[in-house]
C-alpha positions as CSV (number, residue, x, y, z in Angstrom):
1,M,117.0,101.8,69.2
2,T,117.8,101.5,72.9
3,H,114.1,101.8,73.6
4,V,113.4,99.0,71.1
5,F,116.1,96.9,72.7
6,S,114.5,97.4,76.1
7,I,111.2,96.3,74.8
8,I,112.7,93.2,73.1
9,V,114.6,92.3,76.3
10,L,111.4,92.6,78.4
11,L,109.3,90.6,75.9
12,L,112.0,88.0,75.8
13,R,112.0,87.8,79.6
14,L,108.3,87.5,79.8
15,R,108.1,84.8,77.1
16,V,111.1,82.7,78.2
17,A,110.9,83.0,82.0
18,K,107.1,83.3,82.0
19,N,107.6,85.5,85.0
20,A,106.7,89.2,85.7
21,S,108.4,89.3,89.1
22,G,110.1,92.7,89.5
23,I,108.3,94.3,86.6
24,S,105.9,97.2,87.0
25,L,102.7,96.9,85.1
26,R,101.9,100.6,85.9
27,T,105.1,101.7,84.0
28,H,103.9,99.9,80.9
29,E,100.4,101.2,81.2
30,L,101.9,104.7,81.3
31,F,104.0,103.9,78.3
32,L,101.0,102.6,76.4
33,L,99.2,105.9,77.2
34,V,102.3,107.8,76.1
35,F,102.3,106.0,72.7
36,L,98.5,106.2,72.2
37,T,98.5,110.0,72.9
38,R,101.7,110.7,71.0
39,Y,100.9,108.8,67.8
40,T,97.5,110.3,67.1
41,D,98.9,111.4,63.7
42,L,99.4,107.8,62.7
43,F,96.3,107.7,60.5
44,T,96.3,111.4,59.4
45,T,99.9,112.1,58.4
46,Y,102.2,109.9,56.5
47,Y,105.9,110.6,57.1
48,S,107.6,107.3,56.0
49,L,107.0,103.6,56.1
50,Y,109.7,103.3,58.9
51,N,108.0,105.9,61.0
52,S,104.5,104.3,60.6
53,V,105.8,100.8,61.3
54,M,107.7,101.9,64.4
55,K,104.7,103.7,65.8
56,V,102.5,100.6,65.3
57,L,105.2,98.4,66.8
58,Y,105.6,100.6,69.9
59,I,101.9,100.5,70.5
60,A,101.5,96.8,69.8
61,S,104.5,95.6,71.8
62,T,103.6,97.7,74.8
63,A,100.0,96.6,74.6
64,S,101.3,93.0,74.5
65,I,103.4,93.6,77.6
66,V,100.4,95.0,79.5
67,Y,98.2,92.1,78.3
68,A,100.8,89.5,79.3
69,I,101.2,90.9,82.8
70,R,97.5,91.4,83.3
71,A,96.0,88.3,81.8
72,Q,98.4,85.7,80.4
73,E,99.1,82.7,82.7
74,P,101.5,82.0,84.3
75,I,103.0,85.5,83.8
76,C,100.1,87.3,85.5
77,S,100.3,85.0,88.5
78,S,103.9,86.0,89.1
79,Y,103.1,89.7,89.0
80,D,103.1,91.1,92.5
81,K,100.7,94.1,92.6
82,T,101.4,94.7,96.2
83,Q,104.9,95.9,95.2
84,D,103.6,98.0,92.3
85,T,101.7,100.6,94.2
86,F,102.7,103.9,92.5
87,R,99.6,106.0,92.3
88,H,100.0,106.8,88.7
89,L,96.7,108.6,88.2
90,E,97.4,111.2,91.0
91,F,101.1,111.5,90.6
92,A,101.7,111.0,86.8
93,I,98.6,111.2,84.6
94,L,96.7,114.1,86.2
95,P,99.8,116.4,86.8
96,C,101.1,115.8,83.3
97,G,97.6,116.5,81.9
98,V,97.4,119.8,83.8
99,L,100.9,120.8,82.8
100,A,100.3,120.0,79.2
101,L,97.1,122.0,79.2
102,M,98.8,125.0,80.9
103,T,101.7,124.8,78.4
104,H,99.3,124.5,75.5
105,L,97.4,127.6,76.6
106,I,100.4,129.7,77.6
107,T,102.4,129.1,74.4
108,G,99.3,129.9,72.3
109,E,99.3,126.5,70.6
110,G,95.6,126.2,71.4
111,S,94.6,129.5,69.8
112,G,94.1,128.3,66.2
113,L,90.8,127.4,64.7
114,D,91.6,123.8,63.8
115,L,90.2,121.9,66.9
116,F,91.6,118.5,65.8
117,R,95.1,119.9,65.4
118,N,94.8,121.6,68.8
119,V,93.8,118.4,70.5
120,Q,96.7,116.5,68.7
121,E,99.2,119.1,69.9
122,L,97.8,118.9,73.5
123,L,98.0,115.1,73.5
124,W,101.6,115.3,72.1
125,M,102.6,117.7,74.9
126,F,100.9,115.4,77.4
127,S,102.8,112.4,76.1
128,I,106.2,114.2,76.4
129,Y,105.5,115.1,80.0
130,L,104.1,111.7,80.9
131,E,107.1,109.8,79.2
132,S,109.5,111.7,81.5
133,V,107.8,110.1,84.6
134,A,106.6,106.8,83.2
135,I,109.7,104.9,84.5
136,L,109.1,105.9,88.1
137,P,106.8,102.9,89.0
138,Q,109.5,100.5,87.7
139,L,112.2,102.2,89.7
140,I,110.1,102.0,92.8
141,V,109.4,98.3,92.2
142,L,113.1,97.6,91.7
143,Q,113.9,99.4,95.0
144,R,111.4,97.2,96.8
145,F,112.5,93.9,95.3
146,R,116.2,94.6,96.0
147,E,117.2,91.6,93.8
148,V,117.3,92.2,90.0
149,E,117.4,89.4,87.5
150,N,119.8,89.7,84.6
151,L,117.2,90.3,81.9
152,T,115.4,92.8,84.2
153,G,118.7,94.6,84.8
154,N,119.3,94.7,81.0
155,Y,115.8,96.0,80.4
156,I,116.4,98.8,82.9
157,F,119.8,99.6,81.5
158,F,118.4,100.0,78.0
159,M,115.6,102.1,79.3
160,G,118.1,104.3,81.1
161,A,120.2,104.6,78.0
162,Y,117.2,105.5,76.0
163,R,116.3,108.3,78.4
164,A,119.9,109.6,78.5
165,L,120.1,109.6,74.7
166,Y,116.6,111.3,74.5
167,I,117.9,114.1,76.7
168,V,121.0,114.5,74.5
169,N,118.7,114.6,71.5
170,W,116.6,117.4,73.0
171,I,119.7,119.4,73.9
172,Y,120.9,118.9,70.3
173,R,117.6,120.0,68.8
174,A,117.4,123.0,71.1
175,Y,120.9,124.1,70.1
176,Y,120.4,123.7,66.4
């Protein structure tokens, strides 16, 4: 829910302030890629209505954020791409892809005959690795801007809380 709150706070900030100053487009492009690669099971496996709705909302809200910062006036005019220079292809996407492929091959997940399932597992691993670094462009932008507006600060707080609780979740899952 903290991730949902962070998205709501950011959407609110973009819609009310009509300003993307201090926001990293690259972070949200990375999160969109995370959700698109993680939720490939959306149309193949039904878990629950809640699960399906949340997956669609994560994809749609993140795509909406990317669209607003890229193309929606006056929001796109306030976005400062000179401050958002993290080279996400070289330092996030490619390394995470290589790491996911190596993990996939080493653990033997890719040894089955079902090609579609193997690709789904590989994309899921990629999304897990990519999500762990997707916030880096936003942190770099914040460091460069030095001034953080209240809603941007709230957005970063909820994203940080989400990451902290995510780590606790994985520790709990590993233990039990």
